[in-house]
Structures are given as C-alpha cells and as structure tokens.
Backbone as XML, in Angstrom:
<?xml version="1.0"?>
<chain id="A" units="angstrom">
  <residue number="1" name="MET">
    <atom name="N" x="104.810" y="88.553" z="107.791"/>
    <atom name="CA" x="104.959" y="89.900" z="107.415"/>
    <atom name="C" x="104.531" y="89.918" z="105.816"/>
  </residue>
  <residue number="2" name="THR">
    <atom name="N" x="103.678" y="90.993" z="105.533"/>
    <atom name="CA" x="103.333" y="91.200" z="104.146"/>
    <atom name="C" x="104.161" y="92.508" z="103.597"/>
  </residue>
  <residue number="3" name="ASP">
    <atom name="N" x="104.418" y="92.323" z="102.564"/>
    <atom name="CA" x="105.061" y="93.578" z="101.808"/>
    <atom name="C" x="105.094" y="93.487" z="100.376"/>
  </residue>
  <residue number="4" name="GLU">
    <atom name="N" x="104.015" y="94.444" z="99.856"/>
    <atom name="CA" x="103.673" y="94.259" z="98.431"/>
    <atom name="C" x="103.645" y="95.749" z="97.950"/>
  </residue>
  <residue number="5" name="ILE">
    <atom name="N" x="104.234" y="95.870" z="96.842"/>
    <atom name="CA" x="104.275" y="97.280" z="95.963"/>
    <atom name="C" x="103.062" y="97.362" z="94.898"/>
  </residue>
  <residue number="6" name="ILE">
    <atom name="N" x="102.416" y="98.336" z="95.001"/>
    <atom name="CA" x="101.198" y="98.430" z="93.966"/>
    <atom name="C" x="101.407" y="99.761" z="93.371"/>
  </residue>
  <residue number="7" name="ASN">
    <atom name="N" x="101.287" y="99.479" z="91.893"/>
    <atom name="CA" x="101.586" y="100.442" z="90.938"/>
    <atom name="C" x="100.636" y="100.256" z="89.793"/>
  </residue>
  <residue number="8" name="PRO">
    <atom name="N" x="99.273" y="100.844" z="90.055"/>
    <atom name="CA" x="98.219" y="100.524" z="89.193"/>
    <atom name="C" x="98.650" y="101.195" z="87.605"/>
  </residue>
  <residue number="9" name="GLY">
    <atom name="N" x="98.316" y="100.538" z="86.653"/>
    <atom name="CA" x="98.762" y="101.031" z="85.329"/>
    <atom name="C" x="97.879" y="102.238" z="84.850"/>
  </residue>
  <residue number="10" name="GLU">
    <atom name="N" x="96.759" y="102.486" z="85.626"/>
    <atom name="CA" x="95.936" y="103.712" z="85.185"/>
    <atom name="C" x="96.488" y="104.925" z="85.830"/>
  </residue>
  <residue number="11" name="LEU">
    <atom name="N" x="97.452" y="104.865" z="86.626"/>
    <atom name="CA" x="98.163" y="106.145" z="87.265"/>
    <atom name="C" x="99.477" y="106.312" z="86.617"/>
  </residue>
  <residue number="12" name="PHE">
    <atom name="N" x="100.157" y="107.475" z="86.807"/>
    <atom name="CA" x="101.266" y="107.644" z="86.212"/>
    <atom name="C" x="102.324" y="106.794" z="86.774"/>
  </residue>
  <residue number="13" name="ASP">
    <atom name="N" x="103.471" y="106.564" z="86.017"/>
    <atom name="CA" x="104.556" y="105.588" z="86.489"/>
    <atom name="C" x="105.436" y="106.270" z="87.437"/>
  </residue>
  <residue number="14" name="ALA">
    <atom name="N" x="105.098" y="106.046" z="88.854"/>
    <atom name="CA" x="105.867" y="106.707" z="89.860"/>
    <atom name="C" x="107.259" y="106.276" z="89.767"/>
  </residue>
  <residue number="15" name="THR">
    <atom name="N" x="107.542" y="105.128" z="89.499"/>
    <atom name="CA" x="108.767" y="104.460" z="89.579"/>
    <atom name="C" x="109.957" y="105.327" z="88.700"/>
  </residue>
  <residue number="16" name="GLU">
    <atom name="N" x="109.354" y="106.089" z="87.656"/>
    <atom name="CA" x="110.221" y="106.987" z="87.074"/>
    <atom name="C" x="110.846" y="108.142" z="87.802"/>
  </residue>
  <residue number="17" name="PHE">
    <atom name="N" x="110.106" y="108.205" z="88.855"/>
    <atom name="CA" x="110.587" y="109.251" z="89.922"/>
    <atom name="C" x="111.159" y="108.692" z="91.299"/>
  </residue>
  <residue number="18" name="GLY">
    <atom name="N" x="111.369" y="107.489" z="91.218"/>
    <atom name="CA" x="111.865" y="106.827" z="92.252"/>
    <atom name="C" x="111.075" y="106.455" z="93.529"/>
  </residue>
  <residue number="19" name="PHE">
    <atom name="N" x="109.652" y="106.350" z="93.252"/>
    <atom name="CA" x="108.882" y="105.752" z="94.233"/>
    <atom name="C" x="107.688" y="104.957" z="93.773"/>
  </residue>
  <residue number="20" name="SER">
    <atom name="N" x="106.953" y="104.446" z="94.824"/>
    <atom name="CA" x="105.838" y="103.601" z="94.339"/>
    <atom name="C" x="104.518" y="104.337" z="94.585"/>
  </residue>
  <residue number="21" name="GLN">
    <atom name="N" x="103.444" y="103.906" z="93.860"/>
    <atom name="CA" x="102.030" y="104.547" z="94.169"/>
    <atom name="C" x="101.503" y="104.164" z="95.677"/>
  </residue>
  <residue number="22" name="ALA">
    <atom name="N" x="101.910" y="102.817" z="95.898"/>
    <atom name="CA" x="101.243" y="102.372" z="97.182"/>
    <atom name="C" x="102.246" y="101.138" z="97.591"/>
  </residue>
  <residue number="23" name="ARG">
    <atom name="N" x="102.202" y="101.063" z="98.791"/>
    <atom name="CA" x="102.883" y="99.692" z="99.499"/>
    <atom name="C" x="102.083" y="99.216" z="100.639"/>
  </residue>
  <residue number="24" name="GLU">
    <atom name="N" x="101.713" y="97.912" z="100.580"/>
    <atom name="CA" x="101.112" y="97.296" z="101.690"/>
    <atom name="C" x="102.126" y="96.685" z="102.503"/>
  </residue>
  <residue number="25" name="ARG">
    <atom name="N" x="102.148" y="96.933" z="103.713"/>
    <atom name="CA" x="103.086" y="96.360" z="104.588"/>
    <atom name="C" x="102.580" y="96.099" z="105.965"/>
  </residue>
  <residue number="26" name="ASN">
    <atom name="N" x="102.509" y="94.972" z="106.430"/>
    <atom name="CA" x="102.015" y="94.597" z="107.754"/>
    <atom name="C" x="100.494" y="95.099" z="108.010"/>
  </residue>
  <residue number="27" name="GLY">
    <atom name="N" x="99.713" y="94.926" z="107.074"/>
    <atom name="CA" x="98.295" y="95.325" z="107.330"/>
    <atom name="C" x="98.008" y="96.758" z="107.221"/>
  </residue>
  <residue number="28" name="VAL">
    <atom name="N" x="98.873" y="97.580" z="106.822"/>
    <atom name="CA" x="98.643" y="99.011" z="106.553"/>
    <atom name="C" x="99.043" y="99.241" z="104.985"/>
  </residue>
  <residue number="29" name="LEU">
    <atom name="N" x="98.060" y="100.032" z="104.438"/>
    <atom name="CA" x="98.265" y="100.503" z="102.983"/>
    <atom name="C" x="98.864" y="101.864" z="103.173"/>
  </residue>
  <residue number="30" name="HIS">
    <atom name="N" x="100.060" y="102.125" z="102.673"/>
    <atom name="CA" x="100.745" y="103.354" z="102.538"/>
    <atom name="C" x="100.589" y="103.775" z="101.163"/>
  </residue>
  <residue number="31" name="LEU">
    <atom name="N" x="100.139" y="104.972" z="100.895"/>
    <atom name="CA" x="100.045" y="105.579" z="99.550"/>
    <atom name="C" x="100.802" y="106.829" z="99.375"/>
  </residue>
  <residue number="32" name="SER">
    <atom name="N" x="101.459" y="106.861" z="98.389"/>
    <atom name="CA" x="102.257" y="108.164" z="98.019"/>
    <atom name="C" x="101.184" y="109.387" z="97.824"/>
  </residue>
  <residue number="33" name="GLY">
    <atom name="N" x="101.675" y="110.525" z="97.802"/>
    <atom name="CA" x="100.707" y="111.648" z="97.678"/>
    <atom name="C" x="99.970" y="111.583" z="96.419"/>
  </residue>
  <residue number="34" name="GLN">
    <atom name="N" x="98.657" y="111.619" z="96.372"/>
    <atom name="CA" x="97.787" y="111.483" z="95.301"/>
    <atom name="C" x="97.586" y="112.979" z="94.704"/>
  </residue>
  <residue number="35" name="ILE">
    <atom name="N" x="97.721" y="113.264" z="93.589"/>
    <atom name="CA" x="97.558" y="114.589" z="92.974"/>
    <atom name="C" x="96.508" y="114.404" z="91.868"/>
  </residue>
  <residue number="36" name="GLY">
    <atom name="N" x="96.043" y="115.603" z="91.490"/>
    <atom name="CA" x="95.061" y="115.768" z="90.391"/>
    <atom name="C" x="95.672" y="115.703" z="89.003"/>
  </residue>
  <residue number="37" name="VAL">
    <atom name="N" x="96.272" y="114.627" z="88.607"/>
    <atom name="CA" x="96.729" y="114.472" z="87.171"/>
    <atom name="C" x="96.311" y="113.197" z="86.584"/>
  </residue>
  <residue number="38" name="ASP">
    <atom name="N" x="96.427" y="113.104" z="85.307"/>
    <atom name="CA" x="96.231" y="111.822" z="84.596"/>
    <atom name="C" x="97.435" y="111.082" z="84.365"/>
  </residue>
  <residue number="39" name="SER">
    <atom name="N" x="97.483" y="109.995" z="83.817"/>
    <atom name="CA" x="98.541" y="108.928" z="83.598"/>
    <atom name="C" x="99.582" y="109.699" z="82.892"/>
  </residue>
  <residue number="40" name="GLU">
    <atom name="N" x="99.477" y="110.805" z="82.182"/>
    <atom name="CA" x="100.481" y="111.463" z="81.323"/>
    <atom name="C" x="101.037" y="112.699" z="82.116"/>
  </residue>
  <residue number="41" name="LEU">
    <atom name="N" x="100.515" y="112.889" z="83.416"/>
    <atom name="CA" x="100.980" y="113.946" z="84.352"/>
    <atom name="C" x="100.381" y="115.369" z="83.908"/>
  </residue>
  <residue number="42" name="ARG">
    <atom name="N" x="99.278" y="115.217" z="83.173"/>
    <atom name="CA" x="98.563" y="116.437" z="82.901"/>
    <atom name="C" x="97.634" y="116.861" z="84.062"/>
  </residue>
  <residue number="43" name="VAL">
    <atom name="N" x="97.694" y="118.051" z="84.535"/>
    <atom name="CA" x="96.863" y="118.424" z="85.577"/>
    <atom name="C" x="95.427" y="118.693" z="85.194"/>
  </residue>
  <residue number="44" name="ALA">
    <atom name="N" x="94.544" y="118.190" z="86.012"/>
    <atom name="CA" x="93.061" y="118.004" z="85.733"/>
    <atom name="C" x="92.421" y="119.458" z="85.611"/>
  </residue>
  <residue number="45" name="GLY">
    <atom name="N" x="93.016" y="120.542" z="86.107"/>
    <atom name="CA" x="92.414" y="121.724" z="85.829"/>
    <atom name="C" x="93.114" y="122.684" z="86.745"/>
  </residue>
  <residue number="46" name="ASP">
    <atom name="N" x="92.728" y="124.091" z="86.596"/>
    <atom name="CA" x="93.629" y="125.209" z="87.220"/>
    <atom name="C" x="92.852" y="125.602" z="88.655"/>
  </residue>
  <residue number="47" name="ASP">
    <atom name="N" x="91.956" y="124.686" z="89.110"/>
    <atom name="CA" x="91.297" y="125.004" z="90.311"/>
    <atom name="C" x="91.379" y="123.871" z="91.236"/>
  </residue>
  <residue number="48" name="VAL">
    <atom name="N" x="91.103" y="124.109" z="92.574"/>
    <atom name="CA" x="91.203" y="123.070" z="93.543"/>
    <atom name="C" x="90.099" y="122.050" z="93.274"/>
  </residue>
  <residue number="49" name="GLU">
    <atom name="N" x="88.957" y="122.358" z="93.153"/>
    <atom name="CA" x="87.938" y="121.422" z="93.039"/>
    <atom name="C" x="88.225" y="120.433" z="91.842"/>
  </residue>
  <residue number="50" name="SER">
    <atom name="N" x="88.708" y="120.784" z="90.795"/>
    <atom name="CA" x="88.903" y="119.820" z="89.706"/>
    <atom name="C" x="90.219" y="119.055" z="90.048"/>
  </residue>
  <residue number="51" name="GLN">
    <atom name="N" x="91.162" y="119.619" z="90.685"/>
    <atom name="CA" x="92.301" y="118.878" z="90.970"/>
    <atom name="C" x="92.084" y="117.791" z="92.229"/>
  </residue>
  <residue number="52" name="ALA">
    <atom name="N" x="91.176" y="118.292" z="93.111"/>
    <atom name="CA" x="90.849" y="117.549" z="94.228"/>
    <atom name="C" x="89.965" y="116.232" z="93.538"/>
  </residue>
  <residue number="53" name="ARG">
    <atom name="N" x="89.119" y="116.592" z="92.783"/>
    <atom name="CA" x="88.284" y="115.603" z="92.345"/>
    <atom name="C" x="89.163" y="114.437" z="91.723"/>
  </residue>
  <residue number="54" name="LYS">
    <atom name="N" x="89.956" y="114.781" z="90.795"/>
    <atom name="CA" x="90.989" y="113.924" z="90.005"/>
    <atom name="C" x="91.808" y="113.111" z="91.206"/>
  </residue>
  <residue number="55" name="ALA">
    <atom name="N" x="92.317" y="113.857" z="92.226"/>
    <atom name="CA" x="93.280" y="113.126" z="93.173"/>
    <atom name="C" x="92.505" y="112.026" z="93.868"/>
  </residue>
  <residue number="56" name="PHE">
    <atom name="N" x="91.151" y="112.443" z="94.109"/>
    <atom name="CA" x="90.234" y="111.319" z="94.938"/>
    <atom name="C" x="89.957" y="110.289" z="93.828"/>
  </residue>
  <residue number="57" name="GLU">
    <atom name="N" x="89.740" y="110.428" z="92.602"/>
    <atom name="CA" x="89.632" y="109.426" z="91.603"/>
    <atom name="C" x="90.971" y="108.669" z="91.741"/>
  </residue>
  <residue number="58" name="ASN">
    <atom name="N" x="92.033" y="109.204" z="91.619"/>
    <atom name="CA" x="93.407" y="108.407" z="91.565"/>
    <atom name="C" x="93.476" y="107.625" z="92.978"/>
  </residue>
  <residue number="59" name="LEU">
    <atom name="N" x="93.092" y="108.182" z="93.992"/>
    <atom name="CA" x="93.154" y="107.453" z="95.236"/>
    <atom name="C" x="92.199" y="106.207" z="95.133"/>
  </residue>
  <residue number="60" name="GLY">
    <atom name="N" x="91.043" y="106.392" z="94.650"/>
    <atom name="CA" x="90.319" y="105.262" z="94.314"/>
    <atom name="C" x="90.823" y="104.039" z="93.539"/>
  </residue>
  <residue number="61" name="VAL">
    <atom name="N" x="91.546" y="104.523" z="92.500"/>
    <atom name="CA" x="92.269" y="103.493" z="91.714"/>
    <atom name="C" x="93.338" y="102.721" z="92.416"/>
  </residue>
  <residue number="62" name="ALA">
    <atom name="N" x="93.910" y="103.578" z="93.326"/>
    <atom name="CA" x="95.191" y="102.916" z="94.133"/>
    <atom name="C" x="94.532" y="102.008" z="95.232"/>
  </residue>
  <residue number="63" name="LEU">
    <atom name="N" x="93.395" y="102.398" z="95.840"/>
    <atom name="CA" x="92.692" y="101.535" z="96.868"/>
    <atom name="C" x="92.121" y="100.368" z="96.242"/>
  </residue>
  <residue number="64" name="GLU">
    <atom name="N" x="91.546" y="100.551" z="95.001"/>
    <atom name="CA" x="90.872" y="99.444" z="94.422"/>
    <atom name="C" x="92.041" y="98.343" z="93.993"/>
  </residue>
  <residue number="65" name="ALA">
    <atom name="N" x="93.231" y="98.884" z="93.517"/>
    <atom name="CA" x="94.239" y="97.888" z="93.230"/>
    <atom name="C" x="94.683" y="97.094" z="94.463"/>
  </residue>
  <residue number="66" name="ALA">
    <atom name="N" x="94.632" y="97.613" z="95.561"/>
    <atom name="CA" x="94.837" y="96.866" z="96.794"/>
    <atom name="C" x="93.615" y="96.235" z="97.346"/>
  </residue>
  <residue number="67" name="GLY">
    <atom name="N" x="92.568" y="96.017" z="96.669"/>
    <atom name="CA" x="91.423" y="95.350" z="97.134"/>
    <atom name="C" x="90.628" y="96.129" z="98.188"/>
  </residue>
  <residue number="68" name="LYS">
    <atom name="N" x="90.736" y="97.358" z="98.240"/>
    <atom name="CA" x="89.978" y="98.333" z="99.253"/>
    <atom name="C" x="89.252" y="99.446" z="98.656"/>
  </residue>
  <residue number="69" name="GLY">
    <atom name="N" x="88.641" y="100.275" z="99.386"/>
    <atom name="CA" x="87.778" y="101.238" z="99.002"/>
    <atom name="C" x="87.984" y="102.355" z="99.964"/>
  </residue>
  <residue number="70" name="TYR">
    <atom name="N" x="87.318" y="103.642" z="99.691"/>
    <atom name="CA" x="87.223" y="104.734" z="100.463"/>
    <atom name="C" x="86.947" y="104.530" z="101.889"/>
  </residue>
  <residue number="71" name="ASP">
    <atom name="N" x="86.106" y="103.496" z="102.141"/>
    <atom name="CA" x="85.626" y="103.362" z="103.552"/>
    <atom name="C" x="86.738" y="102.864" z="104.397"/>
  </residue>
  <residue number="72" name="ASP">
    <atom name="N" x="87.801" y="102.229" z="103.675"/>
    <atom name="CA" x="89.014" y="101.697" z="104.466"/>
    <atom name="C" x="90.103" y="102.633" z="104.751"/>
  </residue>
  <residue number="73" name="VAL">
    <atom name="N" x="89.891" y="103.993" z="104.400"/>
    <atom name="CA" x="90.894" y="104.920" z="104.692"/>
    <atom name="C" x="90.622" y="105.373" z="106.115"/>
  </residue>
  <residue number="74" name="GLY">
    <atom name="N" x="91.852" y="105.370" z="106.796"/>
    <atom name="CA" x="91.789" y="105.866" z="108.253"/>
    <atom name="C" x="92.242" y="107.119" z="108.575"/>
  </residue>
  <residue number="75" name="LYS">
    <atom name="N" x="93.158" y="107.777" z="107.640"/>
    <atom name="CA" x="93.580" y="109.125" z="107.940"/>
    <atom name="C" x="93.984" y="109.794" z="106.482"/>
  </residue>
  <residue number="76" name="VAL">
    <atom name="N" x="93.706" y="111.044" z="106.453"/>
    <atom name="CA" x="94.081" y="111.760" z="105.201"/>
    <atom name="C" x="94.781" y="113.051" z="105.741"/>
  </residue>
  <residue number="77" name="VAL">
    <atom name="N" x="95.755" y="113.316" z="105.079"/>
    <atom name="CA" x="96.536" y="114.659" z="105.238"/>
    <atom name="C" x="96.548" y="115.377" z="103.912"/>
  </residue>
  <residue number="78" name="THR">
    <atom name="N" x="95.857" y="116.555" z="103.833"/>
    <atom name="CA" x="95.736" y="117.328" z="102.649"/>
    <atom name="C" x="96.657" y="118.506" z="102.687"/>
  </residue>
  <residue number="79" name="TYR">
    <atom name="N" x="97.485" y="118.612" z="101.673"/>
    <atom name="CA" x="98.448" y="119.835" z="101.465"/>
    <atom name="C" x="97.734" y="120.535" z="100.345"/>
  </residue>
  <residue number="80" name="MET">
    <atom name="N" x="97.550" y="121.720" z="100.662"/>
    <atom name="CA" x="96.956" y="122.726" z="99.890"/>
    <atom name="C" x="97.758" y="124.208" z="99.800"/>
  </residue>
  <residue number="81" name="VAL">
    <atom name="N" x="97.959" y="124.599" z="98.438"/>
    <atom name="CA" x="98.391" y="125.816" z="98.105"/>
    <atom name="C" x="97.237" y="126.826" z="98.377"/>
  </residue>
  <residue number="82" name="ASP">
    <atom name="N" x="97.641" y="127.923" z="98.786"/>
    <atom name="CA" x="96.683" y="129.233" z="99.184"/>
    <atom name="C" x="95.253" y="128.428" z="99.793"/>
  </residue>
  <residue number="83" name="LEU">
    <atom name="N" x="95.585" y="127.927" z="101.038"/>
    <atom name="CA" x="94.575" y="127.108" z="101.733"/>
    <atom name="C" x="93.277" y="128.285" z="101.911"/>
  </residue>
  <residue number="84" name="GLU">
    <atom name="N" x="93.569" y="129.443" z="102.330"/>
    <atom name="CA" x="92.375" y="130.316" z="102.608"/>
    <atom name="C" x="91.499" y="130.382" z="101.428"/>
  </residue>
  <residue number="85" name="ASP">
    <atom name="N" x="92.123" y="130.736" z="100.200"/>
    <atom name="CA" x="91.310" y="130.751" z="98.927"/>
    <atom name="C" x="90.743" y="129.544" z="98.383"/>
  </residue>
  <residue number="86" name="ASN">
    <atom name="N" x="91.329" y="128.425" z="98.610"/>
    <atom name="CA" x="91.127" y="127.188" z="97.974"/>
    <atom name="C" x="90.293" y="126.169" z="98.724"/>
  </residue>
  <residue number="87" name="VAL">
    <atom name="N" x="90.070" y="126.354" z="100.220"/>
    <atom name="CA" x="89.497" y="125.322" z="100.962"/>
    <atom name="C" x="88.166" y="125.046" z="100.583"/>
  </residue>
  <residue number="88" name="GLY">
    <atom name="N" x="87.410" y="126.159" z="100.195"/>
    <atom name="CA" x="85.963" y="126.045" z="99.795"/>
    <atom name="C" x="85.733" y="125.105" z="98.668"/>
  </residue>
  <residue number="89" name="GLY">
    <atom name="N" x="86.657" y="125.072" z="97.642"/>
    <atom name="CA" x="86.547" y="124.182" z="96.588"/>
    <atom name="C" x="86.921" y="122.800" z="96.758"/>
  </residue>
  <residue number="90" name="TYR">
    <atom name="N" x="87.425" y="122.492" z="97.975"/>
    <atom name="CA" x="87.944" y="121.155" z="98.326"/>
    <atom name="C" x="86.597" y="120.405" z="98.925"/>
  </residue>
  <residue number="91" name="ARG">
    <atom name="N" x="85.765" y="121.156" z="99.628"/>
    <atom name="CA" x="84.772" y="120.541" z="100.419"/>
    <atom name="C" x="83.865" y="119.475" z="99.685"/>
  </residue>
  <residue number="92" name="GLU">
    <atom name="N" x="83.409" y="120.078" z="98.455"/>
    <atom name="CA" x="82.657" y="119.182" z="97.724"/>
    <atom name="C" x="83.011" y="117.986" z="97.246"/>
  </residue>
  <residue number="93" name="PRO">
    <atom name="N" x="84.380" y="117.812" z="96.709"/>
    <atom name="CA" x="84.980" y="116.512" z="96.220"/>
    <atom name="C" x="85.197" y="115.638" z="97.481"/>
  </residue>
  <residue number="94" name="TRP">
    <atom name="N" x="85.535" y="116.246" z="98.692"/>
    <atom name="CA" x="85.782" y="115.381" z="99.858"/>
    <atom name="C" x="84.307" y="114.710" z="100.196"/>
  </residue>
  <residue number="95" name="SER">
    <atom name="N" x="83.313" y="115.539" z="100.138"/>
    <atom name="CA" x="82.001" y="115.035" z="100.495"/>
    <atom name="C" x="81.422" y="113.965" z="99.669"/>
  </residue>
  <residue number="96" name="GLU">
    <atom name="N" x="81.848" y="114.015" z="98.427"/>
    <atom name="CA" x="81.457" y="113.055" z="97.427"/>
    <atom name="C" x="82.181" y="111.634" z="97.743"/>
  </residue>
  <residue number="97" name="VAL">
    <atom name="N" x="83.321" y="111.732" z="98.405"/>
    <atom name="CA" x="84.037" y="110.376" z="98.572"/>
    <atom name="C" x="83.778" y="109.928" z="99.985"/>
  </residue>
  <residue number="98" name="PHE">
    <atom name="N" x="83.748" y="110.796" z="100.965"/>
    <atom name="CA" x="83.660" y="110.388" z="102.319"/>
    <atom name="C" x="82.439" y="110.628" z="103.029"/>
  </residue>
  <residue number="99" name="ASP">
    <atom name="N" x="81.914" y="109.568" z="103.770"/>
    <atom name="CA" x="80.618" y="109.807" z="104.651"/>
    <atom name="C" x="81.073" y="109.336" z="105.850"/>
  </residue>
  <residue number="100" name="LYS">
    <atom name="N" x="80.081" y="109.541" z="106.930"/>
    <atom name="CA" x="80.158" y="108.979" z="108.253"/>
    <atom name="C" x="80.433" y="107.537" z="108.416"/>
  </residue>
  <residue number="101" name="PRO">
    <atom name="N" x="81.386" y="107.045" z="109.075"/>
    <atom name="CA" x="82.208" y="107.818" z="109.908"/>
    <atom name="C" x="83.404" y="108.322" z="109.168"/>
  </residue>
  <residue number="102" name="TYR">
    <atom name="N" x="83.671" y="109.647" z="109.295"/>
    <atom name="CA" x="84.802" y="110.087" z="108.344"/>
    <atom name="C" x="86.167" y="109.732" z="108.840"/>
  </residue>
  <residue number="103" name="PRO">
    <atom name="N" x="87.127" y="109.713" z="108.028"/>
    <atom name="CA" x="88.279" y="109.308" z="108.391"/>
    <atom name="C" x="89.037" y="110.468" z="109.192"/>
  </residue>
  <residue number="104" name="CYS">
    <atom name="N" x="90.132" y="110.241" z="109.879"/>
    <atom name="CA" x="90.714" y="111.404" z="110.428"/>
    <atom name="C" x="91.391" y="112.301" z="109.357"/>
  </residue>
  <residue number="105" name="HIS">
    <atom name="N" x="91.482" y="113.694" z="109.389"/>
    <atom name="CA" x="91.900" y="114.558" z="108.561"/>
    <atom name="C" x="92.606" y="115.626" z="109.107"/>
  </residue>
  <residue number="106" name="THR">
    <atom name="N" x="93.718" y="115.896" z="108.469"/>
    <atom name="CA" x="94.564" y="117.186" z="108.687"/>
    <atom name="C" x="94.689" y="118.040" z="107.449"/>
  </residue>
  <residue number="107" name="LEU">
    <atom name="N" x="94.543" y="119.281" z="107.571"/>
    <atom name="CA" x="94.670" y="120.147" z="106.321"/>
    <atom name="C" x="95.714" y="121.260" z="106.552"/>
  </residue>
  <residue number="108" name="VAL">
    <atom name="N" x="96.767" y="121.045" z="105.698"/>
    <atom name="CA" x="97.899" y="122.015" z="105.885"/>
    <atom name="C" x="98.195" y="122.834" z="104.623"/>
  </residue>
  <residue number="109" name="GLY">
    <atom name="N" x="98.311" y="124.144" z="104.964"/>
    <atom name="CA" x="98.659" y="125.076" z="103.862"/>
    <atom name="C" x="100.152" y="125.145" z="103.478"/>
  </residue>
  <residue number="110" name="VAL">
    <atom name="N" x="100.500" y="125.220" z="102.270"/>
    <atom name="CA" x="101.733" y="125.158" z="101.753"/>
    <atom name="C" x="101.969" y="126.180" z="100.746"/>
  </residue>
  <residue number="111" name="ASP">
    <atom name="N" x="103.363" y="126.514" z="100.415"/>
    <atom name="CA" x="103.559" y="127.475" z="99.446"/>
    <atom name="C" x="103.482" y="126.876" z="98.017"/>
  </residue>
  <residue number="112" name="GLN">
    <atom name="N" x="103.995" y="125.526" z="97.888"/>
    <atom name="CA" x="103.985" y="124.909" z="96.596"/>
    <atom name="C" x="103.966" y="123.373" z="96.793"/>
  </residue>
  <residue number="113" name="LEU">
    <atom name="N" x="103.672" y="122.656" z="95.659"/>
    <atom name="CA" x="103.761" y="121.192" z="95.801"/>
    <atom name="C" x="104.653" y="120.891" z="94.663"/>
  </residue>
  <residue number="114" name="SER">
    <atom name="N" x="104.911" y="119.482" z="94.573"/>
    <atom name="CA" x="105.865" y="118.997" z="93.606"/>
    <atom name="C" x="105.882" y="119.482" z="92.137"/>
  </residue>
  <residue number="115" name="PRO">
    <atom name="N" x="106.892" y="119.700" z="91.693"/>
    <atom name="CA" x="106.756" y="120.233" z="90.179"/>
    <atom name="C" x="106.837" y="119.142" z="89.098"/>
  </residue>
  <residue number="116" name="ILE">
    <atom name="N" x="106.519" y="117.794" z="89.692"/>
    <atom name="CA" x="106.593" y="116.846" z="88.520"/>
    <atom name="C" x="105.500" y="116.927" z="87.409"/>
  </residue>
  <residue number="117" name="ALA">
    <atom name="N" x="104.460" y="117.737" z="87.680"/>
    <atom name="CA" x="103.349" y="117.617" z="86.651"/>
    <atom name="C" x="103.490" y="118.793" z="85.676"/>
  </residue>
  <residue number="118" name="ASP">
    <atom name="N" x="102.811" y="118.638" z="84.641"/>
    <atom name="CA" x="102.631" y="119.797" z="83.622"/>
    <atom name="C" x="101.584" y="120.714" z="84.038"/>
  </residue>
  <residue number="119" name="GLY">
    <atom name="N" x="102.062" y="121.750" z="84.915"/>
    <atom name="CA" x="100.981" y="122.597" z="85.537"/>
    <atom name="C" x="101.199" y="122.843" z="86.982"/>
  </residue>
  <residue number="120" name="GLU">
    <atom name="N" x="100.479" y="123.857" z="87.392"/>
    <atom name="CA" x="100.515" y="124.108" z="88.817"/>
    <atom name="C" x="99.501" y="123.302" z="89.706"/>
  </residue>
  <residue number="121" name="LEU">
    <atom name="N" x="100.249" y="122.393" z="90.607"/>
    <atom name="CA" x="99.404" y="121.680" z="91.498"/>
    <atom name="C" x="99.108" y="122.470" z="92.714"/>
  </residue>
  <residue number="122" name="LEU">
    <atom name="N" x="97.690" y="122.310" z="93.101"/>
    <atom name="CA" x="97.052" y="123.074" z="94.258"/>
    <atom name="C" x="96.797" y="122.185" z="95.329"/>
  </residue>
  <residue number="123" name="VAL">
    <atom name="N" x="96.704" y="120.810" z="95.179"/>
    <atom name="CA" x="96.274" y="119.996" z="96.326"/>
    <atom name="C" x="96.944" y="118.588" z="96.164"/>
  </residue>
  <residue number="124" name="GLU">
    <atom name="N" x="97.342" y="118.007" z="97.359"/>
    <atom name="CA" x="97.932" y="116.728" z="97.321"/>
    <atom name="C" x="97.351" y="115.946" z="98.676"/>
  </residue>
  <residue number="125" name="LEU">
    <atom name="N" x="96.960" y="114.712" z="98.338"/>
    <atom name="CA" x="96.575" y="113.996" z="99.413"/>
    <atom name="C" x="97.482" y="112.805" z="99.872"/>
  </residue>
  <residue number="126" name="ASP">
    <atom name="N" x="97.664" y="112.812" z="101.168"/>
    <atom name="CA" x="98.654" y="111.761" z="101.815"/>
    <atom name="C" x="97.605" y="110.890" z="102.752"/>
  </residue>
  <residue number="127" name="VAL">
    <atom name="N" x="97.587" y="109.576" z="102.376"/>
    <atom name="CA" x="96.487" y="108.872" z="102.780"/>
    <atom name="C" x="96.992" y="107.326" z="103.326"/>
  </residue>
  <residue number="128" name="GLU">
    <atom name="N" x="96.459" y="106.918" z="104.273"/>
    <atom name="CA" x="96.786" y="105.511" z="104.942"/>
    <atom name="C" x="95.464" y="104.922" z="105.052"/>
  </residue>
  <residue number="129" name="ALA">
    <atom name="N" x="95.510" y="103.591" z="104.900"/>
    <atom name="CA" x="94.333" y="102.770" z="105.123"/>
    <atom name="C" x="94.713" y="101.424" z="105.646"/>
  </residue>
  <residue number="130" name="VAL">
    <atom name="N" x="93.879" y="100.914" z="106.477"/>
    <atom name="CA" x="93.977" y="99.618" z="107.215"/>
    <atom name="C" x="93.594" y="98.525" z="106.400"/>
  </residue>
  <residue number="131" name="LEU">
    <atom name="N" x="94.333" y="97.388" z="106.286"/>
    <atom name="CA" x="93.875" y="96.253" z="105.607"/>
    <atom name="C" x="93.610" y="95.204" z="106.607"/>
  </residue>
  <residue number="132" name="ASP">
    <atom name="N" x="92.808" y="94.315" z="106.326"/>
    <atom name="CA" x="92.380" y="93.082" z="107.052"/>
    <atom name="C" x="93.434" y="92.155" z="106.634"/>
  </residue>
  <residue number="133" name="GLU">
    <atom name="N" x="93.979" y="91.608" z="107.800"/>
    <atom name="CA" x="95.060" y="90.488" z="107.515"/>
    <atom name="C" x="94.366" y="89.203" z="107.376"/>
  </residue>
</chain>
C-alpha cells in the first residue's frame, strides 16, 4: 500500500488550512480543489478564463510533483459560480490542457466557492489521476 502526501512549494501552503494539496494512495492521485491563485493566495483575475488558466497551471504543478501530467487525469469535476455566464470563458483553458482522449468531466454550478483567497473565486477543479503501480 502506498500513501504519500504531496505539497509542492510552488503552491500555497494548504497545511495552514488543515489539508494537503495532493495524496497518492494505492495507485490513485487525489488532489484538493485547484483554484486560480498564486502561492500567496492572490486570485489570478476577476474572470473565469484567467482563474481557470491559473487553476490548470496549479494542477500541472501538483501532477508534476507526483511524476504525472495532464494525460494521466481520469476525472475532473469543475465547480463554477454563475455557470451560465461563465462557462464560455472556461472552454479555452480546458482545451489548452486536455486533448483526446478527454478525461471524464462534470460541471457543477455553485453559489460561491471557498473564501480562503484574497478575492472572489469563480472556478475550482476537483481532479483524480491514476498512477502506475
């Protein structure tokens, strides 16, 4: 049984909030919600496209720390504020990161996201990736 906690230094210190950025357990990489903030919790912009692009960049950092990449992602659940207004701004960052065969994806509209950042968060990625044993 493998069990490893992964907290890349390039991302904000999740342990200050009582969680880890990622955990590899028994061949599955579980990632905490990736948001569009820098290591100081400053929001990347006030639009979904900017925040999604940064969230995907942060996801890449976490995946790389586990020795994986975007091609290893099996499932993404995206939580988005004002889904109807913002989904268009999400499509381009998604298409910059994922290509066929696409991961499974669920898109969920929400009223608000975590207040841990300095600014309003509009999008959060919940991701799992499969690791080779």
